[in-house]
N, C-alpha and C positions, 0 to 999 in steps of 0.2 A: 589243728588238723590241716591237711593239705589244701582244703577248699575254704578255709577260713582265714581272714586277715588277722594275724597275731597282734598287729599294731592297733587295730580297732579295739580289740579286747583290752589291750594295755591302756588305752585312753581312759578307761574307768578309774585307773589309779594314777596315771601320769597325764598331765595336760598335753594335748596335741602340739601346742606351741613349743613346749619343752622338747618334744621329739623332733620337731622341725628345726629348732635351733641346733640340736645335737647334729643332725645331718649336715646343716650348713657349716658347722664348725669342722666336721670331718672333711668336707670339700675344701675348706680353707687350709686345713692341714696338708692336704695333697698339693694344692697350688703353691702354698708357701714352702713346703718341704722340697718340692721340685725346683723352685727358684733358688732356694738355698743350696741345693745340691749342684745346680748349674754354676752358681757363683763360686762355691767352694772348690769344685773340681775344674772350673773354667771350661766346662764342656762346650758352651755356645761359642766361646772365643776360638777353641780348637776347631770346631766344626766349620765356622766361616773362614778361618785361616786356611784350612785344608781345602775348602771349596774353591777359594781364590787361587791357591797354588795349582789345583787341578785344571782350572780354567786357563791359567797362564802357560802351563807346561804341556797341555794336551795337544796332540797332533791334529785334532779336529775341533770344530766349534759346535757346541750344543745349544741350540736356540730355545726360546721360551716354549714353543710348541712341542719340541721334542722332550723338554723337561716335564711338561704336563703329561705327555704320553707315558714317560717313564714313571711318573708319580702314580698314574692309574694302574700300571703294571705292578708297581710295588704294593699298592693296596690289595690288588687281586691275588697276588702271589705270596710275598713275605708276610703280609699282615693278616689277610683273610684265611690263608691256608697254611701258614708257617712252613713254607716250602724250603726254608734254609736248613731244616733239620734233616739230616741224612738217615738217622735211625727212625723207622716208621712208628715204632712203639712210643718213642719219646715225642714224636710229632702228634700222635693221637692223644697222649696224655696232656700235652700242652694245649691242644685245641679244646679238649673237654674242660680243662681248668679255665681257659680264657673265655670261652663262650658261656660257661656256667657262671663265672664271676660277673660278666656283663648282664646276664639275665637276673642274677641275684641282686646286684646293685641297683639296676634300673627299676626293678619291681619294688624294691624297698623304698626308693625315693617317691615313686608314684603312690604307693599305699600310704606313706607317711604324710605326704603333702595333699593328697586328694581324697583319702577315704578313712580318716580317723574320726570324722564327725559321726555322732550316733545316728544321724538321719541319712548318711551317705552309704548306700549299699555297694560293697566292693564287688566288682566283676569277678566271677570265679577264676578267670584265666590268670589274674594277678597273683593270688597266693599259690596257685599251681606253678606258675612261672618261677616264683620265688623259691619254692620247694625243689623243683626240678633243677634249677640253677645251682642251688646249694649242694644237691646230691651230685651233680656233674663235677663241681669243684672237689668234692670229697673223693669221688672215684678217680678223677685224673690226678689229684694231689697226692692221695695216699699211694696210688700205684707208682707215681714218680718217686715218692719218698722212700718206699721200701724196696722197690725192684729196679728202677731205671737210673737213679742217681749215679753219676760216673764214679764217685768215690766209694759207692756201695757195690755196684755191679762189676766195675772194671778194676778197682783198687782194693776191694776186699774189706773196706772199713765196715764197722757196725752201722746198721741203719739208725741206731739211737745216738750216734755221734753227732753233736751239734756244734756248729760254728756260727759266727755272726752273719755270714751270708745266708744262713737258713732262716733268718728272722722273718722275711716276707712270707715264705711258703708256710711256715709254722703258724704265724699269726692269722694268715688267710684260712688255713685248715681249722684252726681253733674257732675263728669267727663263725664259719659255716656249720661246723659240728655242734657247737654250743647253741647256735641259733636254731638248728633243726630240733635238737633235744628240747629247748625251751618252748618251741611252737607246739610240740606234741604233749608236753606235761602241763602246759598253761591252762587248758580247760579244767584240770582237776582243782586248781586254786590252792594247791598245797605249798609248803615252804620250798619244795623242790623247784617250783616255777620261779620263785624269786632268786634262788641260788643260781640256776642256769641263766636267768636274765642278767644277773650281775656278771657272771663269767662271760656271757655273750658281749656285754658292753665293754668289759675290760679288754677282751681279745680284739674287738673291733676298733677300740681306741688305739691300741698298740699297732694294729694294722695300718691305720691311716695317719697316726701320729709319728710313726718311725720312718717316714719316707727318706729323710736324709741319711739314715743308717741301714736301709734295706735296699732291695732290688726293685721296689715299687716303681721308682721313676724310670726304670729301664723300658717300661712299656711306652713311654713317650719318646725316649731316645732311639728306640729300635727303628721306627719308621724313617726317621731322618738319616740314620746310618745306612739303612737299606737303599734309600733313594740316592744317597751320596755314592754308594758303591756302583749303582747302575750308571750314574752320570760319569764316574771315573772310567768305567768300561767303555762307555759310548764315545768319550773324547780321546781315548787311547792311552791315558796315563796309567790306569790299573794300579794306582798307588805304588808305582815303580816295581810291581811284581811281574815275573815272567808270565808269558801266555801259558795256558794249560798244555801239558804234554799230551802226545797222542795216546800214550798208555800210562795213565797216572798210577802212582804207587797204590797198591791195594793192601790195606791193613788186615791182619788176621792170617789164616792159613786154610788149607784144605780141610782141616779137622776142627777149626774154631772160627766161628763167625766173627766178623769185625765188630768191635765194641767201642769205636771212637764216636765223637760227637762233632 
């Protein structure tokens, strides 16, 4: 249930140490997968090379204090509020998914490492946070998948069309969906609980183990790219792009709302 720690109940069948090792392995998957992705795509080399070029070619100099100020603005805007999304519906769906995933992941780690012992009473706020976070991911994720995706809403493809780029969102939705179902059928102690536990573990393992082949690592690249863009604008390079026109091109028409991203 939403006010019970599902991992504390699971501790009756699975050692808390095993659960903790599993969480640590998932964290290592993310760290290792991100490093592998950076080395394979040479993302870090490209970032620092572009940063140096911007510093050398810029018409102005951006000092350390200004970079710190730009970093704060990046966190408050692009990261915290996803201001780069022009489409407000896509932005809301993204924020629901992002903050829901953070609540879901953090609550999972706290409950697994701190409250799986039989003598440790779980604060009610943690399982509620876990449940609400998973529900936020489902609302934002399924809304995005069926109604907002560019290839569905703008290009007319079926929402059931799957490509490799969809691995992250599908594994994330599977993890939270199966996790919620497992938490609600778990008190019954039937074979359904073991089935959905297995599906939950498989989906979660795919989510964290597929970082080199999914968009998971983009959440780490996004802040760096956003900060780099602000620095390029501050020093005048703008990545060699022209300044914004007084009247930029408007997509769409009087009868159709713009549907670009």
